[in-house]
N, C-alpha and C positions, 0 to 999 in steps of 0.2 A: 666339497669345498677343500681346497688345497691348504697346506700349511701356511704358505705365503698369504693366501687370502684371509685365513683366520687371524693372522697377526695384525691385520689392518682393519678389521671390522669394528663396528661401533661397540661391540661387546668388550673389546680390549681397551676402550677409552670411554668409561662411563661419563655421563653428563656431569658438568661441574655444578649445575644448579644456580649459575650466576643470575642475579636478578636484573630485570630491565630497568633502565632509568626512566624518569617521568617523560622526558622528551622522546625516548625510544617508544614508549607506549603510545604517545600521541601520534608519532609518525606511523607506527604500525597500524593504528586504527584508521587513519585516513587512506593509507595505501591499500589496506585490506578492503575498505569500503569501495574503492575504485574497481578492484578485482571482482568484488561481489556484484557490482553493477554490470560489468562486462559479461559475467556468467549469466546473470538474470536476463540480460538483453537477448542473449543467444536462445535461451529456452522459451522466453516470452514469444519471440517471433517464430520459433520452430513450431510451437503449438498453433500459432495463427496462420501458418503457411497455406493450408487448404482454403481458408477464408480469403486470404490475399489473392490466391490464384483465381478464385471465382470472381472477386471484385474487379480485378485488373486484367483478366483475360489470359492468364497463364494456363497452358495445357498441363496435364499430369507429367508429361515428359520434360517440359521446360521449367517446371516448378523448382528444380534443383538449382537453376541459375540465381535464384534469390539468395541462396546460401553460398553458391560457388563464386559469384561475383564479389561478394564480401571477402571470402577466404582467399581469392586470387590476389587481391590487392594487399590484404594483411600478410599473406605468405611472401609475396614478391618484395615487399618493402620493409619487413620487420628487421632483418639483419642490418640494413642500411641505417634505419633510424636508431637502432641500438648502438651502432658504432658512432654515429653522429652525436648521440647523447654522451658518449665517452669524451668527446672533444669539446662540445659547446655547452654541456651541462644537462644532466639527466632530468632535473626538475624542470628546466626550461622546455625540453622536448615533451615532457609529460603534460605540462600546462597547455602548450600549443595543441597537442592531440585532443585534449578535452574541449578546447574551443571548436575544433573541427567536428568533434562528435556532437556537440550541441547543435551546430548549424545543420549537419547532415541528418540528424534526427528530426529537425523541423521540416526539412525537405521531404523526408520519407513519410512523415505524418500527413502532409498535404498532397502527396502524390496522387495524380488523377490518371496516370498511364503507367504501363509496364516500364517504359523507357525512363520515366522520371524516378520510379522506384529504384531501378538498377543504378541510376546516377547516385542516389542517396546511399545505396549499399556500397558503392565504390568508395565514397567519401568516408563511410563508417569503417570500411576496411583499412583505409589509410590512417584514420584516427586510432584504430586498434593497433596498427603497426607501430605507432608512436608511443601510445600509452602503456601497453603491456610490458615490453622489455624495459622501458624506463622505470616503471613501478617496481618490477622485479630487481633491477639493478640498484635502485634506491633502497630496497629492502635488504638485499644481501650486503651492501656496503654499510648500512646502518647497524647490521648485526654481524660483526666480523668474528666474534667468538663462536666456535663450532657448535656447541650445544644450543646457544641462543639462535643461531642461524637455522638449525634443524627445527627448532621450536617455531620460529617465525614462518618457515616454509610449510610446516605442518598446519599452522593456523591459516596460512594463505590457501592451502588446499581445502580446509574446512569452509572458509568463506566463499570460495568459488563453488564448492558443492552446495552450500546453503543457497547461494544465489541461483544456482540451477534449479533447486527444489522450489524456492519461492517463485522464481520466474515461471516454472511449469504451471503452478496453480494460478498465479497472477495472469498468465497468458490466457488460460481458459476463462477466467472471470472477466477480464477486460474484453475478450472477443465476444463472449456471450452477452454481457450486460451493456457494454459500450460499443467498441469497434476495434478491429485489428489495428487501426491507426494509433491507438494508445500504446501499442508495443513500441512505437517510436517516440511519442510525446513524453513518455515516462522518463526517458533519459535526460531530458533538458534540465529540470531542476537539480538533478544529482550532479550533472556536469558543471553547472554554474556554481554549485556549492563547493565542488572540488577545486575549481579555478580560484575561488576566494580563500579557501582554507589552507591548501597545500603550501603556499609560500610562507605561511605563519608558523607551521609546525615541522616542516621537512627541510633539512639542510640541503643546499645545492651539492651535487656530487659530480665530479668529472675525473678523468685520468690525470695522474700527477704530472706526466710529461705530455705536452701537446705536440702533435706531429701532423703532417698534412693528411687530408682525407683522401683515401684511395678511390678516386673517381672512376678510373677504368674498371677496378674490381667491382665497385658498386653498380656500374652500368651493366657489366657482364652477368653478375649474379641475378640482378633484377630481371633483365631480359630473358635469361635462361630459365628462370622459374616461371615467368609469365608464359613463355612458349610451351614449357613442359606441362603446366597445369591446364592451359588452354587446350593443348593436344589431347590430354587425358579426358577432359570434359567433353570435347568434340567426339571422341570415340564413344563415350558413354551415351551421347545423344543421337549421333548420326552413324556410328560405326566407323571403321577404319577407312576413311576416304582420303583423297589427295591432300585436302587442307590439314587434316589431323596428322597425316604422315609427315608433311613438310614441317609442321609445328614441332613434332617430336624429334625429328632430325636436327632442326635448328637448336632445340634445347640441348641435345647431346653435344653439339659442336660448341655452343656458347659456354656450357659448363666445363667442357674440357679445356677451352681457352682460358676460362677463369682460373682453373687449377694451375695451369702453366704460368699465367701472369702473377698469381699470388705467390708462387714458389720463388719468383725472381724479384718481388717487390719488398723493399725494406719496411715501409709502413703499410703492410697488407691489411685489407679489410678483415680477412680471416687468415691469420698466420697458418701456413701448412703444418707447422710443428704441432699446433693445437689439434688440427683435424686428424693427425696421426696418433693421437693418444687413444688407446683402445676404449677407455671409459667414455670419452667424448663421442667418438665415432659410433660405437655400438649403442650408446644411450640415445643419440639422436636418430639412429635408424629405428630403434624401438618405438620412439615417439610417433613416427609415421603410422605405425600399426595400432598403437594405443588409441590415438585420437581419431585416426581415420575410421577404424572399426566402430568405435563408440558413437561417433557422429552418424555413421550410416545406420547403426541400430536405432538411434533416436529418430532419425528421419523416417525409416520404414515402420517403426512402431506407431508414429503419428498417422501414417497412411493406413495402417492396419485398423487402428481403432476408429478412425473417422470414415475411411472409404469402404472398408470391408465390413466392419461391424455396424457402421452407420450411427455411431455415437457422437456426442457433442465434443466441442473443444475443451470444455471443462473436464469431461471424463478423460480425455487424452492427457490433460495436465495432471490429473490424479494418478494415472498409470505411470507417467514419467516421474512422479514423485518417488516411486520405488527406487529408481536409478539415483536420484539425488540423495535419498536417505542412505543408501549403501555407500555413496561417496563421502558423505559427512562422517559416518562411523569410521571409515578407513582413514580419513583425514585426522581424526582424533587419536586413534590407536596406532596409526602408522609410524609416527616419529618414535614412539616407545618401542615398537617392534623392531625398528631399524637400529636401535641401540643394542640389540641382541643378535640380529641376523644381518649379514652383509647385504647391502642394497644390490650388489652385483649378482648375488644368488637370487634374491627376491624378484629382481626385474623380470627374468625369464619365466620363473614360476608363475608370477602374477599375470603376465601377459598370456601364458598358455591357459590358465584358468579363466581369464576374461573371455577368451575365445570359446572354451568348453561350455561355459554357462550361457553363451549366446545360442548354442545349437538346439536347446529344447524348444525354441520358438518355431522350429521346423514342423512341429506337430500341431501347432495352433490352427484351428479351422474357423469357419464363419459363425461359430457359436460363441456367445459372450461368456460362457462358462470357462473359457480359456484365459480370461483376464486375471484371475487369482494366481494360477500357476505361472503366468507370464510375469506378473509383478514380482513373485518370489524369486524366480530364476534371474530376472534382470537386476534385482537387488543384490544378489550374490555376484553377478557379472560386474556390477558397478563398484562393488567393494574392491574387487581385484583390479579393476581398471584404475581406481584411485591409488591403490598401492603401487601399481606399475608406474603411474605418473609421478608419484612422490619419489620413488627410487630413481627414475630418470632425471628429475630436477636436481636432486641432491648430488648425483654423479656429475651432471653437466656443469654445475656451478662450483663444485669443490675441486675441480681439476685445474683451475686457472688462477692467475694472480688478481689482486684487487683492481689493478689498472685495466684489466680485460673483462671485468664483470659485465659491462654493457654489451661487449661482443658475445660473451658466453650466454647471457640471458637472451640476447637477440637471436643467437643461433638456436637456443632451446625453444624460444617462442616461435621462431620461424619453422622449425621442424614440426611443432604442434600445428601451426596454421597450414603448412603444406599437407600434413596428414588430413586435416579437416577438408582442405580444398580438393584433394584427390580421392578421399575415401568415398564420398557420395557419388561422384562421377564413375569411378571404377566399379563400384557395386551396382550403380544404376545401369551400367552396360549389361550386366547379367540380367537385371530386371527388364531392360528394354528388349532383350532377345526373346522374352516370353510374351510381354504385353504388346510389343510393336509400337507404332505411332498412333496418335489419336485416342479416342475413348475406348477403354478396355472394359470387359465384363468383370463383375466382382470375382468370379471364379478364377479368371485369368490373372487378375491383379493379385489375388492371394497366392497363386502359384509363383508369380514373379517375386513376391516378397519372400517366399520360402527360399527361392534360388539365391536371391540377393543376400539374405542373412546367412545362408549356408556358406557362400563364398567368403564373406567377412569372417565368420567364426572359424572356419577351417584354416584360413590364412593366419589368423592370430595364434591359434593353437600350434601350428607348425613353426612359425617364427619364434614363438615363446620357447618352445622346446629346444630349438637350435641355439638361441641366445643363452639358455641355461647351460647347454653343453659347452659353448665357446667361452663364456665369461668365467666359468669355474675351471677352465683348463689351466694347467700349470705353465703353459707357454705364454700366458698373458698375465703379467705382474701388475698389481694395483699401483696406480699413479697418484692416489689421493688419500688423505686422512680425514676422518670425520672430525 
């Protein structure tokens, strides 16, 4: 760590211990509850994926589309909704997203075909694109004092991790006892409650200065991300064919034009000066690997437990509980640790260790005795995954002004969703090279899982080490204060 880096760490600015007001506590509770629900929904459905595939006719290779369709829409529209929330009101966008979530969950729960389910997942992705950055922006604007903000973000991480853990177990119970359809139905009462309560306890929040919405920028970034994620997904499923190549080239062109347009637009959707901040740029790049790798690990762990070991959805949920528990513990101790160690240093280290503790899964075989070592190593992996995610979020939201919080949280959430969207398809491409199309033998599927997890783990390890070297470099000065 350089001298310049040391002078700006949380260690040099101990927490003030300022208490939260009653209204802040109420706002924190309802916003954290919404994040809890989003995390629980992801793990509930992830555990239920094999059952959904059998019920609606998804092949093993196409099962990823249930997750990818959701992430495609969430990633493509998050930044736009985050910026729109800055203009028209973050609470208004949050509430509208909850309405769409309730409707889409009903559609998913009654789906009788693969197409209908994917429509529901599309709507759920749009709802997430509206709710998540709005909730984070409401959270960061409600807690402007640095120590309170770090505490609130830490609690946010804990609630999301708790939601993941509860969802993993709940998904197994619901699928075994009732039906995978309850993975959708369970969202409806929670969404309705949020719609009723949020206006009562959360103040509206928007940018102090209203300006026109950058429609060209919004269109370019949305189409560019859609094209890129679709191209990557197509490569993962069909290989690099003409359609995938055209989509990837279109994405490169659209995103290049987006950069040019934004650099010349006064009221840019994403000011280029923000993208040029090292903390923002490197933090958001790290998010692609943090969330992409972890999502892929969760996806293939579910396949391993249910398809290779032949165990139930409930057991798969209990195995994933190890990941959730590790994340909860990191969410509790992480904010305190970041008062002593620079998040810029911890980001790269945590990402590298996240990848390193993914690799022991390469030795897992078709014997259930591997479940205990798998749970232990994934617990450690998840701890460092949450540490990396917390570092990334603190960096991404501490580098911009209050008026740009919707944009900052939208960008951070979008990086997270892009990582989720491309993580499974990219790793599935490695999986598909082994198992091919159609039904695969258990042995071949196990080999494919080993290759997929190996690709994800080595990528995280390499990028984490690179970020550690770059972010501690004396050539990059800190741009934010805790």
